[in-house]
C-alpha positions, 0 to 999 in steps of 0.5 A: 641787370640787378633785381630791384630790392624787395622792401615789403615785409613777407607774411613770415616776417610779419608773423615773426614781428607779432611773436616778438612784440607779444614776448616783449610786451610781457618782458619789457614794459616801460616801468620795468625797463625804467626800474632796471636802469636804476638797478645794478643789473641793467640787462634783462637776462630773462627777456634775453633767454626768452628771445634766444632760447625760447624763440631761437632768435640768437641764431638767425644769422647762423646756418643750420649746419652750424647750429643756427636758424639759417635765416637772413638779415631781413628777419633779424631787421624785423626783430631789431625793429621790435627791440627798438620799439621797446628799447629792450635792454638785451644784448641782441645787436651786440651778440646775435649780430655783431659778435656772430658776424665776426665769428662767421668771418672766422668760421668757428663752429663751436663758439658759433653754436654756443652764441646761436643757442643763447648758451653764451653771450658774446661781445666784440671788444671794439668801441661802439663808435667805430664805423665799418672800415674805421680804425679801432684800438687793439691789445698787445699779444705777448707770449701767448697772452693779451695785455691792454685796455679797450673802452666803450665796449657795448654790453661787455657786462653781460658777455661771457666771451669777448672777441678781442683784436690784437696787434698781431692781426688776430682776433682772439676769443677771451673768457670774460671772467679772465678780463676786468670789466668796469662799467662806464657812465653810459648815456643810454642806460639800456645799452651800457658801455664798459672798459675791458682790461686784459692783464695776461689773459689767454685767448684763443686765436679765431682768425683775421681781425681786420676781415672779421671786424669789418664784416661785423661792423658793417652788419651792425651799422646796417641793422642798427637802422632797423632799431632806429626805425622801430624807435622812431615809429614808437615815438611817433605813434605814441605822440599822435595817440597822446595828442588825440587825447590831450585837450586844450581850449576844449579841443584835442591838441592834435587838432591844431594845424601847426602840430599837424604839420610837424607830425606830417613832416615827421611821418614822411621822414619815418617812412623814408627811414623805413625804406632806407632800413629795409633796403640795407637789410635786403642788400646785406641779405642779397649782397647787392651794393651792401656797402652803399645801402648801409652807408645810405641808411646810416647817413639818414637814420640818426637824424630821424630817430633823434628828431622823432624822440625830441618831438615826442618829448616836447609834444608830451609837454610836462609829462614827457619831462618826467622820469616815470614817462619812458620817452627819455629812454627813447631819446637817450637810445636815439642819441647814443645810436647816432654815434654807434657804428659811425656817425652820419657824417662818417657814413656820408663821407664813406658814401661819397667814396663809394659812388665817386662823389668826392667833396671839392 
């Protein structure tokens, strides 16, 4: 009989949370993030360097003998909660999780060490919307070179190495400088998308693309729920704080019964999301029913994160509609996350297959 999942945070995880939150308070304040979204450099590479080099967080999933920290998905989940709270414009999920997981499936020590140390940023050249096990576009491998176009690649603009699946079944490491990376119009300005065009670029064969991509997308989907949790917690906390301060008819708006009911319901949903996200991280760490836990988390997470951000926008009233208030960043991230690594509907369908509950 398998052990019950441990959904509580350890002392070490709470200490990690405090350290990451302090760092992000210095690097990713709301006005700074908003200003960066209006610039030509949407990624905050100074914050990334502090996370990756200063704290060593880019290598949490990489074993110590391969140049990493040898931690687990649980610690990474805590980091992503804090990154979600700050809508931090750093390529942590795409490089330190998804690209790193793809490399772990291929067992490429030198490139792993470079990503783990933060010396290089990696990006898996698979559309952000592809779910674990889903079909993805590949490029043509011909005469030792790669040819083709891949769209909706998250954080490709910041990447120095692209992990590209080809039609021969291989996954290739391509120097981003040899590819044409064209920014796309992205709904979430803090996690920009791009089109990657390869026209005779040379790539280094790493391993089996199908195995690597599935492992990478499963980890990405499972840990995305922790980012969505952090986002939902921030929007709920800030909304409660605002409603305690905002007065109408000489009393705090938060004292009105109808708003209390809305916030209480949302709090329950966020608590349930925490359980689902923690269960997914723990299952990935232990290997116990990981596919089921990831599908459950992603079947639930998107709707809660989106609703929390929508409620924050509405209940902040006029000020919430302004560009200067950061709530729009959270709503855009929540909406973009709702289709990242598969929609809730795709994960529900996958869950039905896994537990043998086929629809009629």
